[in-house]
C-alpha positions as CSV (number, residue, x, y, z in Angstrom):
1,M,-7.9,-74.0,-233.6
2,E,-7.4,-71.5,-236.4
3,K,-6.2,-73.1,-239.6
4,S,-2.7,-72.0,-240.8
5,G,-1.0,-72.4,-244.2
6,N,0.3,-75.7,-243.0
7,M,-1.7,-78.9,-243.6
8,V,0.6,-80.9,-241.1
9,E,2.6,-79.6,-238.2
10,L,4.7,-81.6,-235.8
11,N,6.0,-79.6,-232.9
12,H,8.7,-80.7,-230.5
13,I,7.8,-84.4,-231.0
14,K,9.4,-87.0,-228.7
15,K,8.9,-90.7,-229.3
16,A,10.7,-93.8,-227.9
17,Y,9.9,-97.5,-227.6
18,K,11.8,-98.5,-224.4
19,S,15.5,-98.0,-225.3
20,N,14.8,-97.3,-229.0
21,V,14.6,-93.5,-229.1
22,L,13.2,-92.4,-232.5
23,F,12.6,-88.6,-231.9
24,T,13.8,-86.3,-229.2
25,D,12.7,-82.9,-230.5
26,L,11.3,-83.2,-234.0
27,N,9.8,-80.2,-235.8
28,F,8.2,-80.6,-239.3
29,K,5.7,-78.9,-241.4
30,V,3.9,-79.7,-244.7
31,Q,2.2,-76.8,-246.4
32,R,-1.3,-77.0,-248.0
33,G,-1.1,-78.2,-251.5
34,E,2.5,-79.5,-251.1
35,S,3.8,-82.8,-252.3
36,C,6.4,-84.0,-249.9
37,A,8.4,-87.2,-249.3
38,I,10.4,-88.7,-246.5
39,V,13.1,-91.2,-247.3
40,G,15.3,-93.3,-245.1
41,V,16.3,-96.8,-244.1
42,N,14.0,-99.3,-242.3
43,G,13.7,-98.6,-238.6
44,A,14.4,-94.9,-238.9
45,G,10.9,-94.0,-237.9
46,K,9.2,-93.2,-241.2
47,S,6.1,-95.3,-240.6
48,V,5.8,-94.2,-237.0
49,L,5.9,-90.6,-238.1
50,L,3.0,-91.2,-240.5
51,K,1.0,-93.1,-237.9
52,M,1.4,-90.2,-235.5
53,I,0.0,-87.9,-238.2
54,C,-3.0,-90.3,-238.6
55,G,-3.6,-90.4,-234.9
56,L,-2.8,-94.2,-234.7
57,V,0.3,-93.6,-232.6
58,L,0.6,-90.8,-230.0
59,P,3.8,-89.0,-229.3
60,D,5.4,-89.2,-225.9
61,D,5.5,-85.4,-225.9
62,G,4.9,-82.5,-228.4
63,E,1.9,-81.9,-230.6
64,V,0.6,-83.1,-233.9
65,I,-1.7,-80.7,-235.8
66,V,-3.5,-81.7,-239.0
67,D,-5.6,-79.3,-241.0
68,G,-5.8,-76.9,-238.0
69,E,-6.8,-79.6,-235.5
70,R,-4.7,-81.0,-232.7
71,I,-4.5,-84.8,-232.9
72,E,-5.0,-86.4,-229.5
73,K,-6.2,-89.7,-228.0
74,G,-9.5,-90.5,-229.6
75,R,-9.3,-87.7,-232.1
76,F,-8.3,-88.5,-235.7
77,P,-7.7,-86.2,-238.6
78,R,-10.7,-85.8,-241.0
79,N,-10.7,-85.8,-244.8
80,I,-7.5,-87.8,-245.3
81,G,-6.7,-90.8,-247.4
82,V,-4.2,-93.4,-246.1
83,I,-2.1,-96.3,-247.1
84,L,-0.2,-97.8,-244.2
85,D,1.4,-101.2,-244.1
86,N,-0.4,-103.9,-246.2
87,A,-4.0,-103.0,-247.0
88,G,-6.3,-105.5,-245.3
89,F,-8.9,-106.3,-248.0
90,L,-11.3,-109.3,-247.8
91,P,-9.7,-111.9,-250.1
92,N,-13.0,-113.6,-251.1
93,E,-14.7,-110.4,-252.2
94,T,-14.2,-108.4,-255.4
95,G,-12.4,-105.1,-255.4
96,L,-15.6,-103.2,-255.8
97,K,-17.3,-105.1,-252.9
98,N,-14.3,-104.3,-250.6
99,L,-14.5,-100.6,-251.4
100,S,-18.3,-100.6,-250.9
101,I,-17.9,-102.1,-247.4
102,I,-15.4,-99.5,-246.4
103,A,-17.4,-96.7,-248.0
104,G,-20.4,-97.8,-246.0
105,I,-18.8,-96.6,-242.8
106,L,-19.1,-92.9,-243.5
107,K,-21.6,-93.1,-246.5
108,K,-19.9,-90.3,-248.3
109,V,-19.4,-92.1,-251.6
110,T,-21.9,-93.2,-254.2
111,K,-21.8,-96.4,-256.3
112,D,-21.0,-94.3,-259.4
113,E,-18.1,-92.6,-257.6
114,L,-16.7,-96.0,-256.5
115,D,-16.9,-97.2,-260.1
116,G,-15.1,-94.0,-261.2
117,V,-12.3,-94.2,-258.7
118,M,-11.6,-97.9,-259.7
119,R,-11.4,-96.9,-263.3
120,L,-9.1,-94.0,-262.3
121,V,-6.5,-96.4,-260.9
122,G,-6.8,-98.9,-263.8
123,L,-9.2,-101.5,-262.3
124,D,-12.5,-102.7,-263.8
125,P,-15.4,-102.2,-261.3
126,A,-17.5,-104.8,-263.1
127,S,-14.8,-107.5,-262.7
128,R,-15.9,-110.6,-260.7
129,V,-12.3,-111.5,-259.9
130,K,-11.8,-111.9,-256.1
131,V,-9.0,-109.9,-254.4
132,A,-7.3,-113.2,-253.5
133,K,-6.5,-113.6,-257.2
134,Y,-5.2,-110.0,-257.6
135,S,-1.6,-109.4,-258.5
136,L,0.5,-107.3,-256.1
137,G,0.1,-104.4,-258.5
138,M,-3.6,-104.8,-258.6
139,K,-3.8,-104.9,-254.8
140,Q,-1.8,-101.7,-254.7
141,R,-4.1,-100.1,-257.2
142,L,-7.1,-101.0,-255.0
143,A,-5.3,-99.5,-252.0
144,I,-4.9,-96.3,-253.9
145,A,-8.6,-96.3,-254.9
146,Q,-9.5,-96.8,-251.2
147,A,-7.3,-93.9,-250.2
148,L,-8.8,-91.6,-252.9
149,M,-12.5,-92.6,-252.9
150,E,-13.7,-90.0,-250.4
151,K,-11.8,-87.1,-252.1
152,P,-9.4,-86.4,-249.3
153,S,-7.5,-83.1,-249.0
154,L,-4.5,-85.0,-247.6
155,L,-3.0,-88.2,-248.7
156,I,-0.7,-90.2,-246.4
157,L,1.1,-92.9,-248.3
158,D,3.6,-95.3,-246.7
159,E,5.9,-96.8,-249.3
160,P,3.2,-96.7,-252.0
161,F,5.7,-97.9,-254.7
162,N,7.1,-100.8,-252.7
163,A,7.6,-104.1,-254.6
164,I,5.4,-103.2,-257.6
165,D,6.4,-103.2,-261.3
166,S,7.8,-100.2,-263.0
167,D,4.7,-99.6,-265.2
168,T,2.5,-99.5,-262.1
169,V,4.9,-97.1,-260.4
170,E,4.8,-94.8,-263.4
171,D,1.0,-94.9,-263.5
172,F,0.9,-94.0,-259.8
173,R,3.4,-91.2,-260.2
174,K,1.3,-89.6,-263.0
175,L,-2.0,-90.0,-261.0
176,L,-0.5,-88.5,-257.8
177,G,1.0,-85.7,-259.8
178,R,-2.4,-84.8,-261.3
179,L,-4.1,-84.9,-257.9
180,N,-1.5,-82.6,-256.5
181,T,-1.1,-80.1,-259.3
182,Q,-4.7,-80.0,-260.7
183,E,-6.8,-80.7,-257.6
184,G,-4.5,-79.3,-254.8
185,V,-4.4,-82.5,-252.8
186,T,-1.6,-82.4,-250.2
187,I,0.6,-85.5,-250.4
188,L,3.0,-86.9,-247.8
189,M,4.7,-90.2,-248.6
190,T,7.6,-92.3,-247.6
191,S,10.0,-94.2,-249.7
192,H,13.2,-96.3,-249.6
193,H,14.3,-94.9,-252.9
194,T,14.7,-91.2,-253.8
195,E,14.5,-92.0,-257.5
196,D,10.8,-93.2,-257.1
197,I,9.7,-89.7,-255.9
198,C,12.0,-87.4,-257.8
199,G,10.0,-85.1,-260.1
200,L,6.8,-85.9,-258.1
201,C,7.5,-84.3,-254.8
202,G,8.6,-80.7,-254.4
203,S,10.2,-81.4,-251.0
204,I,12.2,-84.5,-250.0
205,Y,13.5,-85.1,-246.5
206,R,15.9,-87.8,-245.3
207,I,15.2,-89.1,-241.8
208,E,18.4,-89.7,-239.9
209,S,19.2,-90.1,-236.2
210,G,15.7,-88.8,-235.2
211,D,15.8,-85.7,-237.4
212,L,14.6,-84.7,-240.9
213,R,17.1,-83.1,-243.2
214,K,15.8,-81.5,-246.5
215,I,17.6,-82.8,-249.6
216,E,17.3,-81.7,-253.2
217,A,14.1,-82.7,-254.9
């Protein structure tokens, strides 16, 4: 499929879980290099939407296209970094060891690059502290490092600022802003709170009654 100017396209999406109808005819696009956020209450369908883009949930009807490729059963988008739900790290290993295990799947990242991405998010790659002893903010920093380590062109972040301290939120906002403006990484995230993403995202949408309505960024 020929690549368009859109990194993400959702066309005529339908999705329901028994009587819980989330989407009946959802259309949504994210342009390449855009930083975009979706806000809304719990249960509105934000996480399901991101999982459909990642290929982890399939729509009942309609099509999902990521970086010019249609996402179908058994076909997942390439070159993306993802934070969904709570990151499942091995608690009795260090942060670096956890990243090394994940990086071993595709073998695209060197040890020096892993060290660098940990420093980028404010973690010490030489630390022997096990993830079980990490604070919530440190675990979220490690999750961001995991999402960034393979230099993705698209970042999918589900509530990346949830339940972390204001200093960590500000660090993440600055980091994501640099990735978007300086390196052209496309960012799509969700949030409960518009204030967390104001100034970071050029486009903000509120999800209501199965539709997305653009609001002022």
